[in-house]
PASEBA-1860 file (N, C-alpha, C; in nm, 3 decimals):
! residues 319
1> MGVRSVWW> 6.469/5.332/1.853/6.449/5.223/1.979/6.362/5.070/1.937 ~ 6.388/4.965/2.003/6.387/4.823/1.983/6.222/4.795/2.064 ~ 6.209/4.672/2.034/6.064/4.620/2.092/6.088/4.473/2.158 ~ 6.082/4.440/2.280/6.144/4.336/2.336/6.001/4.297/2.395 ~ 6.033/4.142/2.444/5.899/4.137/2.560/6.006/4.030/2.678 ~ 5.879/4.014/2.750/5.926/3.928/2.848/5.811/3.886/2.898 ~ 5.813/3.763/2.977/5.659/3.693/2.985/5.643/3.681/3.188 ~ 5.519/3.706/3.211/5.497/3.692/3.362/5.360/3.599/3.410
9> AAAIPGAE> 5.298/3.634/3.501/5.210/3.529/3.563/5.113/3.625/3.655 ~ 4.948/3.582/3.623/4.897/3.641/3.714/4.811/3.513/3.774 ~ 4.788/3.497/3.897/4.685/3.438/3.988/4.568/3.504/4.005 ~ 4.454/3.413/3.923/4.317/3.445/3.937/4.246/3.382/4.026 ~ 4.205/3.532/4.135/4.153/3.493/4.261/3.998/3.392/4.246 ~ 3.948/3.288/4.297/3.847/3.228/4.305/3.870/3.151/4.196 ~ 3.938/3.125/4.068/3.942/3.027/4.007/4.004/2.905/4.081 ~ 3.990/2.792/3.985/4.023/2.642/4.044/4.112/2.621/4.010
17> APFDTAHL> 4.237/2.516/4.011/4.354/2.507/3.978/4.322/2.351/3.831 ~ 4.371/2.316/3.755/4.469/2.432/3.728/4.458/2.542/3.669 ~ 4.330/2.584/3.673/4.299/2.698/3.542/4.274/2.823/3.618 ~ 4.358/2.895/3.689/4.364/2.990/3.795/4.484/3.067/3.778 ~ 4.529/3.084/3.650/4.658/3.139/3.595/4.670/3.191/3.480 ~ 4.681/3.324/3.485/4.692/3.395/3.314/4.864/3.427/3.279 ~ 4.833/3.410/3.187/4.997/3.386/3.102/5.027/3.505/3.058 ~ 5.122/3.607/3.089/5.124/3.739/3.066/5.261/3.713/2.948
25> RVFYPATP> 5.267/3.848/2.843/5.355/3.868/2.778/5.331/4.033/2.785 ~ 5.456/4.123/2.810/5.505/4.241/2.817/5.545/4.243/2.743 ~ 5.534/4.360/2.632/5.619/4.426/2.549/5.660/4.568/2.578 ~ 5.818/4.591/2.565/5.849/4.725/2.625/5.936/4.773/2.523 ~ 5.941/4.921/2.520/6.088/4.990/2.424/6.168/4.938/2.507 ~ 6.290/4.861/2.436/6.426/4.859/2.449/6.525/4.950/2.426 ~ 6.650/4.915/2.495/6.769/4.961/2.450/6.909/4.878/2.446 ~ 6.922/4.815/2.334/7.005/4.756/2.355/7.130/4.778/2.387
33> TGSDAERL> 7.244/4.682/2.464/7.345/4.766/2.520/7.491/4.660/2.482 ~ 7.427/4.519/2.364/7.530/4.449/2.333/7.671/4.386/2.471 ~ 7.541/4.356/2.571/7.633/4.320/2.686/7.628/4.157/2.676 ~ 7.694/4.107/2.764/7.707/3.950/2.747/7.572/3.901/2.821 ~ 7.548/3.974/2.930/7.389/3.941/2.984/7.297/3.940/2.851 ~ 7.260/4.073/2.757/7.212/4.033/2.641/7.248/3.885/2.561 ~ 7.368/3.872/2.510/7.394/3.742/2.430/7.321/3.602/2.504 ~ 7.351/3.571/2.675/7.348/3.519/2.715/7.117/3.459/2.737
41> SGVFPADP> 7.117/3.571/2.815/6.967/3.575/2.804/6.876/3.588/2.726 ~ 6.910/3.655/2.630/6.779/3.711/2.534/6.715/3.856/2.571 ~ 6.774/3.880/2.711/6.680/4.011/2.769/6.759/4.156/2.751 ~ 6.670/4.230/2.713/6.749/4.328/2.680/6.677/4.441/2.794 ~ 6.808/4.553/2.820/6.710/4.635/2.920/6.630/4.721/2.843 ~ 6.511/4.826/2.946/6.408/4.867/2.891/6.460/5.002/2.896 ~ 6.401/5.106/2.778/6.477/5.234/2.763/6.391/5.321/2.847 ~ 6.517/5.365/2.988/6.449/5.458/3.034/6.443/5.610/3.045
49> AQAPYPVV> 6.423/5.644/2.881/6.413/5.745/2.843/6.265/5.834/2.887 ~ 6.188/5.725/2.864/6.038/5.793/2.843/5.984/5.739/2.979 ~ 6.053/5.652/3.038/5.947/5.619/3.200/5.962/5.727/3.297 ~ 5.832/5.659/3.366/5.751/5.542/3.369/5.656/5.558/3.265 ~ 5.661/5.427/3.196/5.561/5.450/3.072/5.402/5.403/3.120 ~ 5.316/5.460/3.042/5.179/5.433/3.091/5.180/5.268/3.021 ~ 5.083/5.202/3.115/5.049/5.049/3.043/4.936/5.050/2.973 ~ 4.932/4.967/2.864/4.794/4.935/2.817/4.770/4.738/2.819
57> VIVSGVNV> 4.679/4.723/2.854/4.652/4.581/2.871/4.527/4.560/2.787 ~ 4.548/4.436/2.686/4.505/4.450/2.551/4.394/4.270/2.584 ~ 4.284/4.301/2.632/4.204/4.202/2.665/4.146/4.145/2.553 ~ 4.150/3.978/2.560/4.125/3.909/2.397/3.976/3.893/2.406 ~ 3.946/3.847/2.278/3.806/3.756/2.249/3.833/3.614/2.300 ~ 3.707/3.544/2.309/3.678/3.423/2.389/3.753/3.327/2.246 ~ 3.843/3.242/2.323/3.955/3.147/2.249/4.008/3.197/2.092 ~ 4.081/3.355/2.136/4.135/3.426/2.027/4.285/3.430/2.109
65> GQEAYRWL> 4.384/3.377/2.116/4.527/3.363/2.161/4.555/3.478/2.123 ~ 4.685/3.504/2.244/4.756/3.658/2.276/4.789/3.693/2.143 ~ 4.863/3.573/2.071/4.916/3.570/1.985/4.871/3.657/1.848 ~ 4.758/3.677/1.852/4.656/3.716/1.757/4.663/3.925/1.790 ~ 4.716/3.922/1.891/4.726/4.096/1.891/4.864/4.128/1.953 ~ 4.973/4.037/1.896/5.093/4.062/1.899/5.155/4.196/1.814 ~ 5.095/4.229/1.693/5.126/4.332/1.624/5.102/4.427/1.669 ~ 4.970/4.406/1.748/4.914/4.564/1.792/5.007/4.614/1.912
73> AVELASRG> 5.067/4.507/2.019/5.120/4.546/2.157/5.259/4.594/2.115 ~ 5.336/4.508/1.961/5.427/4.596/1.946/5.399/4.690/1.875 ~ 5.336/4.737/1.838/5.286/4.877/1.776/5.321/4.951/1.889 ~ 5.220/4.950/1.988/5.208/5.027/2.118/5.332/5.053/2.173 ~ 5.420/4.953/2.183/5.551/4.965/2.260/5.637/5.052/2.190 ~ 5.640/5.031/2.070/5.723/5.099/1.940/5.712/5.257/1.925 ~ 5.592/5.309/2.057/5.578/5.424/2.081/5.546/5.487/2.193 ~ 5.618/5.410/2.253/5.634/5.439/2.379/5.562/5.363/2.525
81> YVAVTYDW> 5.485/5.219/2.508/5.383/5.238/2.619/5.440/5.076/2.625 ~ 5.414/5.044/2.733/5.414/4.924/2.769/5.299/4.834/2.760 ~ 5.266/4.771/2.659/5.159/4.695/2.645/5.177/4.543/2.692 ~ 5.070/4.503/2.703/5.060/4.325/2.777/4.935/4.267/2.716 ~ 4.961/4.136/2.692/4.868/4.062/2.602/4.884/3.924/2.742 ~ 4.757/3.864/2.750/4.764/3.770/2.794/4.693/3.637/2.764 ~ 4.705/3.522/2.800/4.605/3.419/2.788/4.581/3.396/2.937 ~ 4.437/3.311/2.926/4.391/3.273/3.068/4.327/3.153/3.025
89> VGELFGGL> 4.320/3.018/3.016/4.253/2.914/2.976/4.143/2.905/3.113 ~ 4.018/2.932/3.111/3.917/2.918/3.229/3.822/2.855/3.184 ~ 3.726/2.917/3.246/3.625/2.834/3.202/3.523/2.952/3.110 ~ 3.419/2.863/3.009/3.352/2.941/2.922/3.257/2.943/2.970 ~ 3.140/2.931/2.870/3.006/2.887/2.875/2.935/2.749/2.864 ~ 2.911/2.715/2.962/2.828/2.523/2.920/2.921/2.455/2.970 ~ 2.991/2.517/3.055/3.096/2.430/3.115/3.233/2.388/3.061 ~ 3.245/2.456/2.941/3.340/2.442/2.811/3.492/2.503/2.893
97> KGITPGVE> 3.612/2.483/2.834/3.721/2.585/2.943/3.803/2.568/2.742 ~ 3.850/2.721/2.798/3.914/2.754/2.667/3.995/2.923/2.728 ~ 4.051/3.005/2.627/4.075/3.123/2.620/3.988/3.220/2.705 ~ 4.005/3.280/2.779/3.916/3.342/2.833/3.928/3.518/2.870 ~ 3.825/3.597/2.834/3.888/3.707/2.893/3.849/3.736/3.030 ~ 3.802/3.644/3.103/3.727/3.616/3.224/3.572/3.694/3.218 ~ 3.466/3.631/3.214/3.357/3.705/3.218/3.275/3.613/3.371 ~ 3.256/3.742/3.435/3.161/3.664/3.557/3.011/3.682/3.542
105> LAAARPDA> 2.925/3.602/3.505/2.812/3.598/3.454/2.711/3.612/3.566 ~ 2.736/3.605/3.688/2.651/3.670/3.814/2.660/3.795/3.820 ~ 2.762/3.865/3.808/2.782/4.027/3.822/2.698/4.085/3.698 ~ 2.675/3.992/3.611/2.609/4.038/3.465/2.471/4.060/3.514 ~ 2.400/3.967/3.587/2.259/3.957/3.629/2.193/4.062/3.689 ~ 2.053/4.085/3.651/1.990/4.218/3.668/2.003/4.269/3.832 ~ 2.024/4.165/3.883/2.036/4.223/4.101/2.175/4.257/4.128 ~ 2.295/4.247/4.004/2.426/4.277/4.070/2.502/4.376/3.943
113> YGTRATTP> 2.432/4.368/3.833/2.519/4.416/3.741/2.532/4.625/3.797 ~ 2.667/4.660/3.765/2.721/4.784/3.808/2.759/4.798/3.963 ~ 2.737/4.684/4.015/2.775/4.680/4.199/2.949/4.635/4.149 ~ 2.976/4.547/4.068/3.171/4.499/4.052/3.150/4.489/3.901 ~ 3.289/4.456/3.901/3.337/4.443/3.782/3.281/4.276/3.750 ~ 3.281/4.294/3.583/3.251/4.111/3.535/3.355/4.059/3.504 ~ 3.456/4.129/3.517/3.603/4.018/3.473/3.691/4.014/3.634 ~ 3.734/3.924/3.660/3.845/3.918/3.713/3.980/3.895/3.669
121> SVPAILSA> 3.958/3.936/3.556/4.148/3.902/3.497/4.215/4.014/3.497 ~ 4.140/4.132/3.472/4.174/4.257/3.458/4.236/4.307/3.594 ~ 4.177/4.373/3.685/4.252/4.369/3.826/4.329/4.242/3.878 ~ 4.389/4.103/3.840/4.450/4.038/3.898/4.578/4.065/3.822 ~ 4.582/4.089/3.681/4.685/4.121/3.584/4.723/4.275/3.649 ~ 4.664/4.356/3.682/4.739/4.495/3.731/4.791/4.433/3.857 ~ 4.734/4.390/3.917/4.807/4.353/4.043/4.939/4.255/4.049 ~ 4.941/4.211/3.961/5.058/4.129/3.920/5.167/4.240/3.864
129> LADISGPV> 5.128/4.332/3.768/5.275/4.405/3.695/5.298/4.477/3.805 ~ 5.213/4.516/3.924/5.281/4.562/4.030/5.425/4.496/4.116 ~ 5.398/4.361/4.059/5.504/4.330/4.110/5.630/4.260/4.022 ~ 5.607/4.300/3.926/5.687/4.217/3.821/5.808/4.250/3.851 ~ 5.918/4.147/3.803/6.071/4.213/3.785/6.135/4.158/3.654 ~ 6.230/4.192/3.658/6.324/4.203/3.519/6.327/4.354/3.486 ~ 6.320/4.357/3.370/6.381/4.477/3.302/6.262/4.589/3.314 ~ 6.177/4.578/3.321/6.020/4.720/3.349/5.992/4.738/3.520
137> AGLLDLGS> 6.079/4.627/3.556/6.058/4.662/3.721/6.072/4.830/3.756 ~ 5.975/4.886/3.829/6.006/4.989/3.830/5.988/5.151/3.764 ~ 5.973/5.065/3.631/5.938/5.159/3.516/5.773/5.182/3.473 ~ 5.686/5.137/3.524/5.544/5.135/3.474/5.463/5.229/3.534 ~ 5.397/5.317/3.505/5.275/5.424/3.527/5.178/5.332/3.574 ~ 5.198/5.279/3.659/5.037/5.227/3.666/4.888/5.282/3.733 ~ 4.934/5.438/3.748/4.827/5.486/3.764/4.781/5.560/3.626 ~ 4.842/5.533/3.517/4.789/5.554/3.387/4.798/5.427/3.297
145> VGLIGHSA> 4.646/5.373/3.331/4.638/5.247/3.242/4.534/5.264/3.148 ~ 4.531/5.204/3.016/4.484/5.202/2.916/4.433/5.043/2.882 ~ 4.326/5.047/2.881/4.233/4.904/2.850/4.157/4.892/2.650 ~ 4.220/4.821/2.613/4.184/4.758/2.456/4.119/4.628/2.475 ~ 4.004/4.608/2.431/3.925/4.489/2.455/3.876/4.457/2.311 ~ 3.851/4.339/2.272/3.827/4.277/2.150/3.712/4.172/2.192 ~ 3.563/4.223/2.129/3.456/4.101/2.100/3.415/4.073/2.273 ~ 3.437/3.978/2.354/3.384/3.972/2.470/3.440/4.001/2.535
153> GGTVILQS> 3.561/4.056/2.507/3.707/4.102/2.600/3.673/4.284/2.609 ~ 3.625/4.332/2.510/3.592/4.478/2.481/3.485/4.465/2.579 ~ 3.347/4.343/2.550/3.215/4.354/2.654/3.285/4.397/2.771 ~ 3.354/4.290/2.816/3.395/4.262/3.000/3.434/4.436/3.007 ~ 3.544/4.504/2.963/3.589/4.638/3.000/3.465/4.739/3.008 ~ 3.413/4.737/2.916/3.315/4.816/2.887/3.233/4.803/3.030 ~ 3.187/4.695/3.069/3.109/4.640/3.156/3.174/4.658/3.309 ~ 3.294/4.738/3.331/3.379/4.690/3.449/3.504/4.813/3.473
161> ARFFPSVK> 3.492/4.936/3.346/3.646/5.032/3.413/3.622/5.099/3.492 ~ 3.516/5.160/3.544/3.512/5.222/3.608/3.548/5.178/3.775 ~ 3.560/5.011/3.785/3.578/4.978/3.891/3.762/4.972/3.916 ~ 3.809/5.004/3.813/3.929/5.026/3.820/3.996/5.141/3.800 ~ 4.055/5.186/3.908/4.050/5.385/3.930/4.205/5.419/3.838 ~ 4.239/5.347/3.803/4.377/5.385/3.694/4.377/5.356/3.590 ~ 4.249/5.346/3.530/4.253/5.309/3.406/4.174/5.456/3.353 ~ 4.226/5.498/3.263/4.215/5.637/3.217/4.141/5.668/3.066
169> AVAAYGTH> 4.153/5.521/2.988/4.120/5.529/2.858/4.078/5.416/2.824 ~ 3.934/5.363/2.704/3.900/5.231/2.730/3.913/5.260/2.578 ~ 3.959/5.138/2.479/3.950/5.150/2.335/3.866/4.979/2.308 ~ 3.792/4.957/2.237/3.696/4.827/2.232/3.677/4.834/2.085 ~ 3.684/4.708/2.023/3.701/4.663/1.863/3.581/4.535/1.866 ~ 3.481/4.587/1.798/3.390/4.450/1.757/3.303/4.421/1.866 ~ 3.251/4.505/1.954/3.203/4.477/2.087/3.108/4.554/2.101 ~ 3.022/4.547/2.196/2.882/4.623/2.267/2.840/4.551/2.398
177> TMVATMLG> 2.746/4.618/2.467/2.685/4.602/2.571/2.566/4.532/2.580 ~ 2.493/4.482/2.434/2.374/4.447/2.475/2.390/4.293/2.563 ~ 2.283/4.260/2.629/2.316/4.163/2.721/2.200/4.009/2.712 ~ 2.280/3.947/2.654/2.164/3.807/2.667/2.033/3.768/2.753 ~ 1.904/3.746/2.696/1.760/3.740/2.765/1.828/3.618/2.916 ~ 1.930/3.508/2.842/1.940/3.434/2.957/1.951/3.447/3.078 ~ 2.008/3.584/3.086/2.075/3.653/3.210/1.974/3.690/3.260 ~ 1.857/3.698/3.242/1.742/3.728/3.306/1.690/3.905/3.267
185> WPAGTVLP> 1.761/3.963/3.137/1.729/4.102/3.136/1.619/4.079/2.993 ~ 1.534/4.185/2.975/1.441/4.218/2.891/1.478/4.168/2.746 ~ 1.421/4.187/2.676/1.462/4.141/2.507/1.505/4.261/2.471 ~ 1.622/4.291/2.391/1.708/4.421/2.343/1.742/4.519/2.434 ~ 1.792/4.446/2.568/1.854/4.536/2.642/1.971/4.579/2.625 ~ 2.027/4.713/2.597/2.185/4.750/2.603/2.218/4.829/2.769 ~ 2.278/4.707/2.856/2.340/4.805/2.979/2.394/4.906/2.965 ~ 2.377/4.999/3.056/2.463/5.114/3.080/2.638/5.065/3.051
193> AQVDCPVL> 2.735/5.134/3.000/2.859/5.107/3.043/2.897/5.186/3.174 ~ 3.017/5.077/3.229/3.072/5.127/3.345/3.201/5.193/3.332 ~ 3.174/5.291/3.277/3.328/5.360/3.258/3.296/5.513/3.279 ~ 3.390/5.534/3.322/3.371/5.717/3.357/3.565/5.770/3.304 ~ 3.535/5.725/3.185/3.673/5.795/3.127/3.670/5.775/2.979 ~ 3.731/5.831/2.889/3.681/5.827/2.718/3.671/5.712/2.709 ~ 3.600/5.684/2.608/3.595/5.566/2.491/3.605/5.547/2.363 ~ 3.683/5.493/2.307/3.706/5.442/2.169/3.650/5.321/2.135
201> LMNGENDG> 3.538/5.346/2.074/3.469/5.251/2.014/3.443/5.193/1.861 ~ 3.527/5.074/1.827/3.540/5.063/1.712/3.485/4.942/1.660 ~ 3.460/4.960/1.492/3.377/4.878/1.469/3.435/4.830/1.318 ~ 3.422/4.730/1.205/3.418/4.718/1.073/3.254/4.734/1.013 ~ 3.268/4.764/0.880/3.152/4.758/0.824/3.131/4.585/0.794 ~ 3.175/4.536/0.798/3.110/4.379/0.751/3.152/4.279/0.839 ~ 3.102/4.323/1.000/3.128/4.238/1.112/3.001/4.151/1.076 ~ 3.035/4.047/1.075/2.972/3.899/1.062/2.913/3.821/1.159
209> VINGSADR> 3.055/3.837/1.264/3.017/3.782/1.387/2.903/3.858/1.476 ~ 2.898/3.970/1.509/2.808/4.076/1.588/2.666/4.036/1.509 ~ 2.639/4.002/1.389/2.533/4.002/1.360/2.481/3.844/1.386 ~ 2.589/3.746/1.372/2.570/3.596/1.396/2.485/3.558/1.553 ~ 2.533/3.659/1.589/2.507/3.633/1.769/2.383/3.707/1.762 ~ 2.351/3.769/1.703/2.236/3.891/1.777/2.101/3.817/1.817 ~ 2.060/3.686/1.776/1.969/3.654/1.821/1.958/3.605/1.989 ~ 2.078/3.625/2.036/2.055/3.572/2.188/1.993/3.701/2.248
217> YGEDVATR> 1.976/3.855/2.203/1.949/3.909/2.293/1.772/3.954/2.240 ~ 1.725/3.871/2.195/1.559/3.834/2.212/1.485/3.931/2.112 ~ 1.578/4.029/2.037/1.501/4.117/1.930/1.438/4.044/1.802 ~ 1.299/4.113/1.775/1.249/4.098/1.672/1.348/4.153/1.546 ~ 1.386/4.002/1.437/1.470/4.043/1.360/1.462/4.159/1.269 ~ 1.345/4.159/1.213/1.275/4.282/1.109/1.297/4.438/1.190 ~ 1.334/4.443/1.298/1.305/4.572/1.381/1.428/4.589/1.424 ~ 1.532/4.470/1.464/1.642/4.524/1.558/1.764/4.606/1.470
225> RDPISRTF> 1.826/4.724/1.566/1.947/4.806/1.516/2.059/4.712/1.540 ~ 2.148/4.793/1.479/2.300/4.733/1.493/2.311/4.754/1.647 ~ 2.386/4.647/1.678/2.433/4.641/1.860/2.533/4.728/1.904 ~ 2.641/4.786/1.810/2.777/4.848/1.859/2.688/5.011/1.858 ~ 2.602/5.032/1.730/2.576/5.187/1.709/2.454/5.183/1.855 ~ 2.425/5.109/1.875/2.286/5.117/1.998/2.389/5.171/2.099 ~ 2.517/5.057/2.132/2.584/5.082/2.261/2.658/5.227/2.262 ~ 2.701/5.276/2.129/2.743/5.437/2.141/2.626/5.493/2.215
233> DEALPEAG> 2.499/5.486/2.092/2.403/5.573/2.162/2.380/5.587/2.265 ~ 2.298/5.463/2.335/2.256/5.425/2.496/2.330/5.407/2.589 ~ 2.466/5.365/2.564/2.553/5.309/2.699/2.640/5.390/2.727 ~ 2.715/5.488/2.637/2.831/5.529/2.722/2.779/5.697/2.710 ~ 2.873/5.718/2.878/2.801/5.860/2.858/2.858/5.976/2.793 ~ 2.804/6.079/2.818/2.867/6.201/2.711/2.988/6.239/2.777 ~ 3.089/6.262/2.672/3.202/6.259/2.735/3.297/6.427/2.675 ~ 3.175/6.510/2.631/3.243/6.610/2.592/3.300/6.640/2.442
241> GDTVQVTF> 3.255/6.520/2.359/3.364/6.498/2.252/3.461/6.385/2.208 ~ 3.511/6.332/2.370/3.617/6.286/2.382/3.580/6.117/2.347 ~ 3.455/6.095/2.355/3.415/5.946/2.307/3.391/5.961/2.174 ~ 3.465/5.848/2.131/3.456/5.815/1.946/3.425/5.691/1.929 ~ 3.339/5.706/1.814/3.331/5.573/1.751/3.337/5.603/1.593 ~ 3.411/5.424/1.587/3.500/5.501/1.443/3.447/5.330/1.382 ~ 3.449/5.375/1.242/3.397/5.261/1.171/3.496/5.219/1.024 ~ 3.532/5.131/1.033/3.657/5.098/0.953/3.584/5.051/0.803
249> AGANHFGI> 3.657/5.099/0.712/3.559/5.061/0.586/3.631/4.936/0.516 ~ 3.499/4.840/0.489/3.488/4.728/0.446/3.573/4.599/0.542 ~ 3.622/4.646/0.667/3.641/4.547/0.763/3.579/4.447/0.844 ~ 3.599/4.335/0.931/3.507/4.230/0.962/3.524/4.210/1.092 ~ 3.475/4.124/1.161/3.507/4.118/1.360/3.645/4.121/1.354 ~ 3.733/4.021/1.300/3.858/4.010/1.319/3.972/4.107/1.263 ~ 3.901/4.220/1.197/3.995/4.322/1.162/4.112/4.375/1.228 ~ 4.082/4.361/1.374/4.194/4.379/1.478/4.303/4.267/1.523
257> VHPVDETA> 4.255/4.159/1.437/4.358/4.043/1.495/4.434/3.980/1.371 ~ 4.546/3.975/1.400/4.633/3.908/1.270/4.774/3.786/1.337 ~ 4.776/3.697/1.313/4.701/3.657/1.194/4.547/3.569/1.265 ~ 4.480/3.572/1.184/4.339/3.495/1.210/4.334/3.354/1.214 ~ 4.311/3.279/1.334/4.319/3.159/1.335/4.207/3.092/1.333 ~ 4.203/3.015/1.208/4.067/2.961/1.170/4.022/2.818/1.246 ~ 4.097/2.750/1.332/4.093/2.654/1.420/4.003/2.649/1.527 ~ 3.997/2.810/1.566/3.954/2.828/1.680/3.832/2.957/1.697
265> ARAFLDLP> 3.819/3.000/1.765/3.729/3.140/1.786/3.580/3.102/1.715 ~ 3.500/3.224/1.639/3.409/3.207/1.550/3.432/3.268/1.398 ~ 3.541/3.282/1.382/3.572/3.326/1.241/3.487/3.288/1.125 ~ 3.454/3.173/1.168/3.318/3.120/1.077/3.242/3.194/1.028 ~ 3.163/3.248/1.127/3.034/3.298/1.121/3.120/3.491/1.047 ~ 3.228/3.538/1.060/3.274/3.650/0.997/3.211/3.627/0.840 ~ 3.187/3.801/0.819/3.181/3.823/0.648/3.315/3.826/0.603 ~ 3.373/3.833/0.448/3.492/3.857/0.403/3.515/4.019/0.413
273> HATDPAAT> 3.614/4.033/0.461/3.657/4.173/0.483/3.674/4.236/0.331 ~ 3.660/4.380/0.320/3.627/4.420/0.126/3.746/4.472/0.125 ~ 3.833/4.531/0.235/3.947/4.609/0.206/4.067/4.514/0.262 ~ 4.179/4.594/0.239/4.326/4.542/0.283/4.283/4.504/0.404 ~ 4.307/4.381/0.491/4.349/4.414/0.615/4.446/4.483/0.695 ~ 4.597/4.467/0.612/4.725/4.544/0.654/4.642/4.662/0.651 ~ 4.589/4.754/0.602/4.557/4.870/0.569/4.481/4.934/0.735 ~ 4.359/4.826/0.726/4.300/4.860/0.856/4.370/4.854/0.954
281> RAALADVT> 4.431/4.764/0.954/4.524/4.731/1.133/4.613/4.884/1.090 ~ 4.687/4.932/0.987/4.744/5.039/1.002/4.655/5.152/1.036 ~ 4.563/5.158/0.975/4.466/5.308/1.054/4.418/5.304/1.219 ~ 4.377/5.138/1.256/4.345/5.099/1.386/4.434/5.163/1.484 ~ 4.588/5.109/1.448/4.691/5.181/1.525/4.694/5.317/1.550 ~ 4.737/5.365/1.426/4.698/5.504/1.458/4.588/5.580/1.508 ~ 4.486/5.501/1.510/4.401/5.584/1.582/4.388/5.547/1.719 ~ 4.396/5.442/1.759/4.431/5.372/1.887/4.544/5.435/1.964
289> AAFLDIHL> 4.635/5.494/1.921/4.797/5.518/1.975/4.742/5.697/2.004 ~ 4.679/5.715/1.895/4.668/5.908/1.927/4.550/5.904/2.017 ~ 4.443/5.827/2.035/4.363/5.801/2.166/4.414/5.808/2.273 ~ 4.517/5.684/2.308/4.587/5.706/2.450/4.678/5.777/2.461 ~ 4.715/5.843/2.372/4.840/5.964/2.391/4.756/6.072/2.446 ~ 4.656/6.094/2.393/4.568/6.200/2.439/4.544/6.180/2.590 ~ 4.457/6.059/2.650/4.415/6.037/2.762/4.536/6.013/2.869 ~ 4.630/5.898/2.808/4.708/5.876/2.893/4.862/5.938/2.885
297> RGASRDAL> 4.868/6.025/2.822/5.002/6.119/2.793/4.961/6.237/2.846 ~ 4.794/6.312/2.802/4.796/6.453/2.814/4.859/6.548/2.662 ~ 4.845/6.466/2.552/4.921/6.516/2.420/4.784/6.577/2.387 ~ 4.808/6.696/2.238/4.720/6.705/2.179/4.640/6.644/2.085 ~ 4.531/6.698/2.078/4.420/6.628/1.997/4.446/6.601/1.863 ~ 4.540/6.708/1.812/4.548/6.719/1.636/4.578/6.585/1.635 ~ 4.656/6.486/1.662/4.733/6.390/1.613/4.614/6.265/1.605 ~ 4.485/6.278/1.670/4.348/6.222/1.643/4.294/6.260/1.548
305> DKALQSPD> 4.275/6.389/1.512/4.197/6.445/1.406/4.267/6.409/1.258 ~ 4.421/6.415/1.281/4.481/6.361/1.154/4.451/6.185/1.116 ~ 4.468/6.103/1.236/4.464/5.970/1.215/4.310/5.972/1.162 ~ 4.219/6.004/1.196/4.066/6.007/1.170/4.020/6.077/1.018 ~ 4.137/6.133/0.967/4.121/6.162/0.848/4.177/6.068/0.737 ~ 4.197/5.902/0.790/4.252/5.823/0.692/4.117/5.763/0.620 ~ 4.174/5.726/0.473/4.070/5.669/0.371/4.020/5.508/0.427 ~ 4.036/5.451/0.518/4.024/5.368/0.593/3.878/5.330/0.677
313> IAGIRRR> 3.885/5.467/0.696/3.786/5.514/0.818/3.616/5.544/0.736 ~ 3.507/5.486/0.768/3.422/5.512/0.675/3.332/5.606/0.764 ~ 3.319/5.623/0.900/3.230/5.674/0.990/3.312/5.748/1.084 ~ 3.282/5.801/1.149/3.321/5.872/1.280/3.223/5.943/1.337 ~ 3.209/5.917/1.423/3.084/5.960/1.550/3.193/5.995/1.690 ~ 3.107/6.103/1.745/3.111/6.191/1.913/3.043/6.203/1.988 ~ 3.097/6.207/2.129/2.988/6.246/2.217/3.051/6.288/2.309
END
């Protein structure tokens, strides 16, 4: 089984032109036939053997381009998923423009939180995939969707997943649901995650970006706790052991990213990784794929238990 990709686009409702389009890359299991059509177009047919394919949408951090998650999309497609990355250049904070997972600040304020999704991009992308043409048309199981988010992308999916009924599993790396006091919340507030499915919450031991941003939550420096662990303890509902926190040994905030683009985003805040980043990515891919297999395909939990035995994992918690 090979992996190929095609491009698509999604219009973002409410966004103003020209910042109203997300550009998608859709990775899929392919079966080359050697046809003239392949030679002339570069497009290979999708392998129909395992169709319909569960869909996994990867939601980026702020100003982290979709190419940074290509390695993970390819890995998931090689394991029988259709994986989708995207770039949406839109509104950031303070009037800036950049690559965004889509953050509707008004939906995260005290008078609105929990009434609607905090991101407009995910529903727009799922809607666009329903209309996709080309090699994956008719082969997607859009009733069985997983969301993977990094950093701010993880935050918005934790704040929004239950508003998308097709989402059956959420995985997030380097993220939490603590909320800035500038939005009107008391200092130290951890928002309850808006999820009604199992969550895989992942983090690295050497995350410098989370620590470098902690002052926006208004806590006393001497007493504040790790926002990711607080999210696991306080924000996520009990799931009979199906929700898991995994800490990767020596990994940093950009442990899920390859390559790291030093010209954008906030990698300058990160701590050095203390282990081989390739080993972190391999362990992360195994854990994530096994988690998705359980909740999108009904697979046995044995594969996840095995993946969690990796020496590159420093800590595991379940709830």
